[in-house]
Z-matrix of the N, CA and C atoms (Angstrom, degrees):
N
C 1 1.449
C 2 1.533 1 109.10
N 3 1.316 2 116.13 1 139.34
C 4 1.463 3 122.13 2 176.98
C 5 1.518 4 108.64 3 -104.66
N 6 1.324 5 114.98 4 135.73
C 7 1.460 6 120.69 5 176.61
C 8 1.518 7 108.68 6 -147.86
N 9 1.327 8 115.82 7 167.58
C 10 1.460 9 120.68 8 174.18
C 11 1.525 10 108.64 9 -67.70
N 12 1.320 11 115.82 10 143.55
C 13 1.460 12 120.75 11 178.78
C 14 1.522 13 110.17 12 -67.72
N 15 1.326 14 115.64 13 150.78
C 16 1.459 15 122.60 14 176.30
C 17 1.528 16 109.03 15 -120.91
N 18 1.305 17 115.75 16 169.44
C 19 1.465 18 120.99 17 177.35
C 20 1.529 19 109.95 18 -54.68
N 21 1.308 20 116.94 19 -40.01
C 22 1.463 21 120.89 20 -178.98
C 23 1.526 22 112.66 21 -63.59
N 24 1.328 23 118.42 22 -19.13
C 25 1.470 24 122.27 23 -179.64
C 26 1.526 25 113.00 24 -85.76
N 27 1.310 26 118.66 25 -12.90
C 28 1.468 27 121.59 26 -170.76
C 29 1.531 28 112.63 27 -56.79
N 30 1.312 29 118.11 28 -44.00
C 31 1.473 30 119.87 29 -178.89
C 32 1.521 31 111.51 30 -66.00
N 33 1.328 32 117.28 31 -40.49
C 34 1.465 33 120.48 32 178.32
C 35 1.531 34 110.58 33 -66.71
N 36 1.324 35 117.18 34 -40.53
C 37 1.470 36 120.76 35 177.24
C 38 1.522 37 109.47 36 -62.35
N 39 1.324 38 116.64 37 -47.49
C 40 1.468 39 121.15 38 -179.94
C 41 1.526 40 110.76 39 -58.77
N 42 1.318 41 116.36 40 -43.68
C 43 1.463 42 120.76 41 -180.00
C 44 1.528 43 111.54 42 -62.49
N 45 1.322 44 116.81 43 -45.26
C 46 1.462 45 121.18 44 -179.75
C 47 1.528 46 111.20 45 -64.49
N 48 1.315 47 116.66 46 -45.83
C 49 1.468 48 119.66 47 179.21
C 50 1.523 49 111.49 48 -66.52
N 51 1.311 50 117.48 49 -39.06
C 52 1.472 51 121.37 50 179.93
C 53 1.522 52 111.21 51 -64.45
N 54 1.327 53 116.53 52 -36.73
C 55 1.466 54 121.05 53 178.44
C 56 1.530 55 110.24 54 -58.27
N 57 1.335 56 116.22 55 -48.60
C 58 1.462 57 119.93 56 -178.92
C 59 1.526 58 112.35 57 -76.31
N 60 1.314 59 117.57 58 -29.19
C 61 1.469 60 120.27 59 175.64
C 62 1.528 61 110.05 60 -64.90
N 63 1.323 62 117.31 61 -38.74
C 64 1.466 63 121.14 62 178.19
C 65 1.529 64 111.14 63 -62.98
N 66 1.319 65 116.86 64 -28.60
C 67 1.466 66 122.02 65 177.01
C 68 1.527 67 111.70 66 -88.47
N 69 1.340 68 116.12 67 2.40
C 70 1.465 69 123.85 68 -178.12
C 71 1.530 70 112.02 69 58.37
N 72 1.337 71 116.06 70 37.56
C 73 1.461 72 121.18 71 177.67
C 74 1.520 73 111.94 72 -101.42
N 75 1.322 74 117.16 73 -13.32
C 76 1.461 75 122.28 74 171.76
C 77 1.522 76 107.60 75 -158.54
N 78 1.322 77 114.78 76 168.67
C 79 1.456 78 119.31 77 178.39
C 80 1.521 79 108.86 78 -86.85
N 81 1.308 80 115.98 79 132.20
C 82 1.454 81 120.41 80 -179.35
C 83 1.521 82 111.55 81 -71.52
N 84 1.311 83 115.06 82 166.95
C 85 1.467 84 122.26 83 177.71
C 86 1.524 85 108.01 84 -129.48
N 87 1.299 86 116.17 85 136.78
C 88 1.462 87 120.54 86 175.69
C 89 1.527 88 108.86 87 -74.13
N 90 1.326 89 116.10 88 163.41
C 91 1.466 90 118.69 89 174.49
C 92 1.519 91 110.00 90 -59.26
N 93 1.321 92 116.79 91 -40.19
C 94 1.469 93 120.43 92 178.84
C 95 1.522 94 110.35 93 -56.83
N 96 1.330 95 117.10 94 -48.22
C 97 1.466 96 121.01 95 -179.34
C 98 1.523 97 111.15 96 -64.24
N 99 1.319 98 117.04 97 -37.07
C 100 1.466 99 119.88 98 179.03
C 101 1.518 100 111.74 99 -66.16
N 102 1.331 101 116.54 100 -48.05
C 103 1.461 102 118.64 101 179.88
C 104 1.528 103 111.33 102 -64.50
N 105 1.324 104 115.97 103 -37.34
C 106 1.462 105 120.54 104 -179.33
C 107 1.533 106 111.71 105 -64.57
N 108 1.321 107 117.08 106 -34.39
C 109 1.470 108 122.20 107 -175.78
C 110 1.529 109 112.67 108 -115.11
N 111 1.325 110 118.07 109 20.19
C 112 1.457 111 121.18 110 -174.88
C 113 1.527 112 112.60 111 -56.37
N 114 1.326 113 116.92 112 -33.74
C 115 1.468 114 120.09 113 -179.72
C 116 1.521 115 112.68 114 -67.23
N 117 1.333 116 117.91 115 -15.20
C 118 1.463 117 121.76 116 176.38
C 119 1.534 118 112.23 117 -76.92
N 120 1.331 119 117.37 118 -19.15
C 121 1.459 120 121.86 119 -168.17
C 122 1.521 121 114.34 120 -91.95
N 123 1.329 122 113.17 121 141.95
C 124 1.461 123 123.96 122 168.77
C 125 1.529 124 105.87 123 -113.04
N 126 1.312 125 116.51 124 146.66
C 127 1.454 126 120.14 125 174.49
C 128 1.517 127 109.27 126 -125.88
N 129 1.308 128 114.85 127 147.48
C 130 1.460 129 122.51 128 171.37
C 131 1.513 130 105.31 129 -104.48
N 132 1.332 131 116.41 130 122.43
C 133 1.460 132 120.53 131 -178.22
C 134 1.525 133 109.95 132 -115.25
N 135 1.335 134 114.78 133 148.61
C 136 1.456 135 119.71 134 178.34
C 137 1.526 136 110.00 135 -84.85
N 138 1.316 137 116.98 136 -173.44
C 139 1.470 138 120.89 137 -175.95
C 140 1.529 139 112.98 138 -65.51
N 141 1.333 140 116.87 139 -14.98
C 142 1.464 141 121.26 140 177.25
C 143 1.531 142 111.74 141 -98.27
N 144 1.318 143 116.33 142 8.99
C 145 1.466 144 124.32 143 -178.87
C 146 1.531 145 112.70 144 67.37
N 147 1.332 146 116.83 145 23.57
C 148 1.463 147 121.50 146 176.07
C 149 1.529 148 108.54 147 -87.78
N 150 1.319 149 116.06 148 138.46
C 151 1.459 150 121.50 149 179.02
C 152 1.526 151 109.16 150 -72.62
N 153 1.339 152 116.05 151 120.61
C 154 1.462 153 120.72 152 177.83
C 155 1.529 154 111.66 153 -118.05
N 156 1.332 155 116.63 154 -7.45
C 157 1.460 156 121.22 155 177.70
C 158 1.506 157 110.21 156 -156.05
N 159 1.328 158 114.97 157 154.37
C 160 1.460 159 120.35 158 -177.09
C 161 1.524 160 109.48 159 -150.35
N 162 1.312 161 115.71 160 149.56
C 163 1.458 162 122.02 161 176.09
C 164 1.525 163 107.89 162 -160.09
N 165 1.323 164 116.39 163 148.23
C 166 1.459 165 120.27 164 -179.87
C 167 1.520 166 110.14 165 -126.36
N 168 1.325 167 114.78 166 146.97
C 169 1.465 168 122.28 167 170.52
C 170 1.515 169 106.10 168 -114.99
N 171 1.316 170 115.72 169 116.76
C 172 1.458 171 121.56 170 -178.94
C 173 1.528 172 108.77 171 -111.93
N 174 1.323 173 116.39 172 118.44
C 175 1.464 174 120.32 173 178.44
C 176 1.523 175 108.19 174 -76.18
N 177 1.325 176 115.46 175 125.67
C 178 1.458 177 121.78 176 -175.71
C 179 1.525 178 111.73 177 -101.01
N 180 1.321 179 115.84 178 -39.21
C 181 1.460 180 121.47 179 -175.95
C 182 1.515 181 108.16 180 -155.49
N 183 1.313 182 117.91 181 179.80
C 184 1.464 183 120.52 182 -175.09
C 185 1.521 184 113.87 183 -61.31
N 186 1.328 185 117.23 184 -24.31
C 187 1.463 186 120.58 185 -177.17
C 188 1.527 187 112.72 186 -127.47
N 189 1.326 188 116.45 187 19.61
C 190 1.458 189 119.58 188 -172.00
C 191 1.524 190 111.03 189 -147.66
N 192 1.336 191 115.45 190 133.60
C 193 1.465 192 121.12 191 175.19
C 194 1.528 193 108.28 192 -136.69
N 195 1.324 194 114.78 193 164.03
C 196 1.458 195 121.02 194 -178.01
C 197 1.525 196 110.51 195 -124.39
N 198 1.322 197 115.28 196 135.07
C 199 1.464 198 121.55 197 167.13
C 200 1.523 199 104.97 198 -87.13
N 201 1.335 200 115.60 199 125.38
C 202 1.463 201 119.45 200 -179.89
C 203 1.520 202 110.19 201 -140.68
N 204 1.313 203 114.28 202 162.51
C 205 1.469 204 122.30 203 174.24
C 206 1.525 205 113.46 204 54.80
N 207 1.323 206 116.76 205 44.43
C 208 1.461 207 120.49 206 175.29
C 209 1.527 208 108.21 207 -83.16
N 210 1.326 209 115.69 208 121.81
C 211 1.463 210 120.52 209 179.28
C 212 1.527 211 109.26 210 -150.69
N 213 1.324 212 115.27 211 140.50
C 214 1.459 213 122.20 212 177.37
C 215 1.531 214 106.83 213 -133.23
N 216 1.326 215 116.08 214 135.25
C 217 1.464 216 120.04 215 177.79
C 218 1.518 217 109.68 216 -50.96
N 219 1.337 218 115.83 217 140.30
C 220 1.460 219 120.17 218 -177.03
C 221 1.524 220 112.77 219 -54.85
N 222 1.330 221 117.82 220 -41.87
C 223 1.461 222 120.42 221 -177.16
C 224 1.527 223 112.81 222 -72.90
N 225 1.334 224 117.37 223 -5.71
C 226 1.465 225 121.59 224 179.53
C 227 1.531 226 111.80 225 -110.88
N 228 1.322 227 117.06 226 1.07
C 229 1.457 228 120.01 227 -179.78
C 230 1.524 229 110.40 228 -71.21
N 231 1.327 230 115.46 229 154.07
C 232 1.457 231 121.14 230 -179.32
C 233 1.520 232 113.07 231 86.74
N 234 1.329 233 116.94 232 6.73
C 235 1.473 234 121.31 233 -179.06
C 236 1.530 235 111.86 234 -111.43
N 237 1.336 236 115.78 235 16.57
C 238 1.473 237 123.34 236 177.52
C 239 1.532 238 113.40 237 66.55
N 240 1.326 239 117.17 238 20.63
C 241 1.463 240 120.87 239 178.03
C 242 1.520 241 110.49 240 -67.46
N 243 1.328 242 117.50 241 -44.68
C 244 1.464 243 121.08 242 178.36
C 245 1.518 244 111.41 243 -59.99
N 246 1.314 245 116.36 244 -44.08
C 247 1.466 246 121.23 245 178.17
C 248 1.527 247 110.58 246 -60.53
N 249 1.334 248 117.09 247 -45.05
C 250 1.454 249 120.71 248 -179.90
C 251 1.531 250 111.58 249 -63.85
N 252 1.318 251 116.74 250 -39.44
C 253 1.465 252 120.20 251 178.17
C 254 1.531 253 110.90 252 -64.23
N 255 1.328 254 116.31 253 -43.15
C 256 1.468 255 119.62 254 178.17
C 257 1.530 256 109.89 255 -61.84
N 258 1.321 257 117.71 256 -46.40
C 259 1.465 258 120.53 257 -179.90
C 260 1.527 259 111.17 258 -60.34
N 261 1.313 260 117.68 259 -39.25
C 262 1.461 261 120.92 260 177.76
C 263 1.525 262 110.76 261 -62.98
N 264 1.321 263 116.59 262 -42.17
C 265 1.470 264 119.91 263 177.74
C 266 1.520 265 111.34 264 -66.90
N 267 1.333 266 117.19 265 -38.17
C 268 1.463 267 120.04 266 178.37
C 269 1.529 268 111.23 267 -66.96
N 270 1.323 269 117.23 268 -33.74
C 271 1.469 270 119.80 269 174.46
C 272 1.530 271 110.35 270 -63.46
N 273 1.327 272 116.93 271 -38.08
C 274 1.469 273 119.96 272 175.06
C 275 1.525 274 110.73 273 -63.47
N 276 1.325 275 116.42 274 -43.65
C 277 1.465 276 119.67 275 178.31
C 278 1.522 277 110.11 276 -59.39
N 279 1.317 278 116.24 277 -43.00
C 280 1.461 279 120.77 278 178.38
C 281 1.527 280 110.72 279 -61.39
N 282 1.317 281 117.30 280 -39.84
C 283 1.474 282 121.77 281 177.27
C 284 1.527 283 110.95 282 -56.81
N 285 1.327 284 116.12 283 -36.57
C 286 1.474 285 120.82 284 179.52
C 287 1.525 286 112.55 285 -90.18
N 288 1.337 287 117.19 286 9.55
C 289 1.475 288 122.81 287 -179.27
C 290 1.522 289 112.81 288 60.42
N 291 1.308 290 115.76 289 34.94
C 292 1.460 291 121.66 290 175.08
C 293 1.523 292 107.22 291 -103.40
N 294 1.323 293 116.97 292 120.84
C 295 1.455 294 120.48 293 -178.37
C 296 1.519 295 112.79 294 -102.53
N 297 1.325 296 118.02 295 -18.46
C 298 1.458 297 120.98 296 -176.38
C 299 1.525 298 108.91 297 -105.31
N 300 1.339 299 115.94 298 115.57
C 301 1.461 300 121.95 299 179.70
C 302 1.523 301 107.74 300 -125.86
N 303 1.318 302 115.70 301 134.95
C 304 1.464 303 120.16 302 179.65
C 305 1.517 304 109.99 303 -122.98
N 306 1.301 305 114.46 304 169.45
C 307 1.459 306 121.71 305 172.42
C 308 1.515 307 108.27 306 -147.08
N 309 1.309 308 115.40 307 152.20
C 310 1.463 309 122.91 308 168.06
C 311 1.519 310 104.64 309 -111.23
N 312 1.322 311 116.72 310 124.18
C 313 1.463 312 118.84 311 -168.17
C 314 1.522 313 112.98 312 -147.53
N 315 1.323 314 114.03 313 157.48
C 316 1.461 315 122.39 314 168.00
C 317 1.534 316 109.69 315 -100.04
N 318 1.324 317 116.81 316 -3.05
C 319 1.468 318 122.46 317 -175.48
C 320 1.533 319 110.36 318 -114.02
N 321 1.311 320 116.60 319 54.92
C 322 1.466 321 120.70 320 -173.07
C 323 1.532 322 112.96 321 -63.39
N 324 1.312 323 118.62 322 -34.77
C 325 1.470 324 119.72 323 179.52
C 326 1.527 325 110.94 324 -62.68
N 327 1.323 326 116.53 325 -41.80
C 328 1.466 327 120.42 326 177.96
C 329 1.526 328 110.17 327 -60.59
N 330 1.326 329 117.15 328 -46.55
C 331 1.468 330 119.92 329 -177.91
C 332 1.524 331 111.58 330 -67.84
N 333 1.329 332 118.26 331 -34.74
C 334 1.470 333 119.87 332 175.79
C 335 1.531 334 110.56 333 -60.17
N 336 1.323 335 116.50 334 -39.41
C 337 1.468 336 120.27 335 178.92
C 338 1.525 337 111.53 336 -64.72
N 339 1.322 338 117.11 337 -22.37
C 340 1.465 339 121.31 338 -179.80
C 341 1.532 340 111.90 339 -90.74
N 342 1.333 341 117.87 340 -3.40
C 343 1.461 342 121.23 341 177.64
C 344 1.518 343 115.03 342 106.83
N 345 1.327 344 117.74 343 7.49
C 346 1.462 345 121.40 344 176.85
C 347 1.524 346 109.09 345 -84.44
N 348 1.317 347 116.26 346 154.86
C 349 1.453 348 121.41 347 177.52
C 350 1.526 349 109.04 348 -131.52
N 351 1.326 350 115.72 349 157.49
C 352 1.466 351 121.96 350 -177.55
C 353 1.523 352 111.25 351 -69.34
N 354 1.331 353 115.68 352 140.62
C 355 1.467 354 122.00 353 172.10
C 356 1.525 355 107.90 354 -136.81
N 357 1.310 356 115.51 355 166.44
C 358 1.455 357 121.06 356 175.15
C 359 1.531 358 109.02 357 -85.71
N 360 1.311 359 116.82 358 139.69
C 361 1.470 360 120.92 359 -179.51
C 362 1.524 361 112.17 360 -58.40
N 363 1.317 362 117.42 361 -24.42
C 364 1.468 363 120.04 362 -179.74
C 365 1.529 364 111.45 363 -64.87
N 366 1.342 365 117.15 364 -14.56
C 367 1.466 366 120.73 365 176.99
C 368 1.529 367 112.06 366 -80.67
N 369 1.329 368 117.34 367 0.55
C 370 1.464 369 122.01 368 -175.91
C 371 1.532 370 111.97 369 -120.92
N 372 1.327 371 117.90 370 56.01
C 373 1.474 372 118.53 371 -175.13
C 374 1.525 373 113.42 372 -61.87
N 375 1.333 374 118.63 373 -34.05
C 376 1.469 375 120.16 374 179.83
C 377 1.521 376 110.58 375 -63.12
N 378 1.321 377 116.43 376 -40.10
C 379 1.461 378 121.24 377 179.55
C 380 1.522 379 110.26 378 -67.33
N 381 1.307 380 115.48 379 -46.82
C 382 1.461 381 120.05 380 -176.38
C 383 1.525 382 110.74 381 -60.03
N 384 1.317 383 116.85 382 -41.91
C 385 1.455 384 119.48 383 -175.38
C 386 1.522 385 113.64 384 -87.94
N 387 1.305 386 117.84 385 0.89
C 388 1.469 387 118.31 386 175.32
C 389 1.522 388 109.75 387 -111.77
N 390 1.315 389 117.84 388 -77.05
C 391 1.465 390 121.40 389 -175.56
C 392 1.518 391 113.91 390 -77.37
N 393 1.308 392 117.93 391 -44.29
C 394 1.465 393 120.69 392 -171.25
C 395 1.525 394 112.97 393 -61.58
N 396 1.312 395 117.21 394 -35.68
C 397 1.463 396 119.45 395 179.78
C 398 1.522 397 112.41 396 -60.18
N 399 1.329 398 116.92 397 -25.48
C 400 1.460 399 120.89 398 -178.93
C 401 1.526 400 113.49 399 -94.77
N 402 1.311 401 117.18 400 1.05
C 403 1.459 402 121.53 401 -177.56
C 404 1.527 403 110.62 402 -83.61
N 405 1.327 404 115.99 403 142.80
C 406 1.462 405 121.02 404 178.53
C 407 1.524 406 112.31 405 -62.53
N 408 1.320 407 117.67 406 -25.03
C 409 1.470 408 121.08 407 -177.30
C 410 1.529 409 113.19 408 -88.52
N 411 1.323 410 117.57 409 -6.88
C 412 1.464 411 119.98 410 -179.40
C 413 1.519 412 109.17 411 -70.76
N 414 1.320 413 120.54 412 135.63
C 415 1.471 414 129.44 413 4.55
C 416 1.525 415 113.35 414 -96.10
N 417 1.327 416 117.27 415 13.27
C 418 1.458 417 120.85 416 -176.13
C 419 1.526 418 112.31 417 -99.59
N 420 1.303 419 116.27 418 47.79
C 421 1.469 420 122.47 419 -178.27
C 422 1.524 421 109.91 420 -64.13
N 423 1.326 422 115.31 421 132.70
C 424 1.459 423 119.01 422 178.04
C 425 1.527 424 112.38 423 -110.61
N 426 1.327 425 116.90 424 12.01
C 427 1.458 426 120.36 425 174.53
C 428 1.528 427 109.35 426 -80.62
N 429 1.322 428 115.55 427 153.52
C 430 1.459 429 120.49 428 176.81
C 431 1.516 430 109.65 429 -95.27
N 432 1.320 431 116.62 430 139.48
C 433 1.463 432 122.13 431 176.99
C 434 1.520 433 108.80 432 -91.67
N 435 1.331 434 114.88 433 133.09
C 436 1.457 435 121.39 434 179.55
C 437 1.513 436 108.57 435 -139.56
N 438 1.318 437 115.84 436 158.31
C 439 1.463 438 121.14 437 -176.89
C 440 1.516 439 109.61 438 -144.68
N 441 1.324 440 115.77 439 159.55
C 442 1.463 441 120.44 440 173.94
C 443 1.521 442 109.12 441 -145.07
N 444 1.312 443 114.55 442 163.57
C 445 1.455 444 122.28 443 169.85
C 446 1.522 445 106.41 444 -99.40
N 447 1.328 446 116.49 445 119.23
C 448 1.459 447 121.57 446 -178.93
C 449 1.521 448 110.47 447 -56.51
N 450 1.319 449 116.32 448 -47.50
C 451 1.466 450 119.99 449 -177.79
C 452 1.527 451 111.76 450 -60.46
N 453 1.345 452 117.00 451 -40.94
C 454 1.469 453 119.75 452 179.49
C 455 1.516 454 111.41 453 -60.69
N 456 1.325 455 117.22 454 -41.22
C 457 1.457 456 120.63 455 -177.41
C 458 1.520 457 111.25 456 -75.02
N 459 1.326 458 116.98 457 -46.17
C 460 1.463 459 119.93 458 -176.64
C 461 1.525 460 112.99 459 -69.89
N 462 1.332 461 117.01 460 -24.42
C 463 1.471 462 120.29 461 -178.39
C 464 1.522 463 112.84 462 -90.94
N 465 1.331 464 118.01 463 7.50
C 466 1.473 465 121.28 464 179.03
C 467 1.504 466 110.65 465 -72.53
């Protein structure tokens, strides 16, 4: 089941993101950043209400949002949880009339399967001048920039 994240989910989200950050598969988030942006997060919970997947939709500008912090427990991968989390975030973007959603990722093949396509990072000036400047990897970012049209994906 997918639901909006709650305060009680913050530690589980942090743990899941930290696990993949340690493997350099995504950028980690501090507790401060998680609490500050908790309303951006969706969680996928199992039948025991344990968080097994997470994804965030961060609104960047009037016509642009970002999918970030997508992670699914290794033992739960291959069950379309990541896809469901992305679709839930895209439905939120659609609710706000945002059709252009991007991601910076190390998992470009997965995102291509979801309908995202490659773009140049120079097409994301709002992102570069807000979050990226504060990243330890800036300006040598090795993530790939990808984008999708919300309407194209949701209308499939």
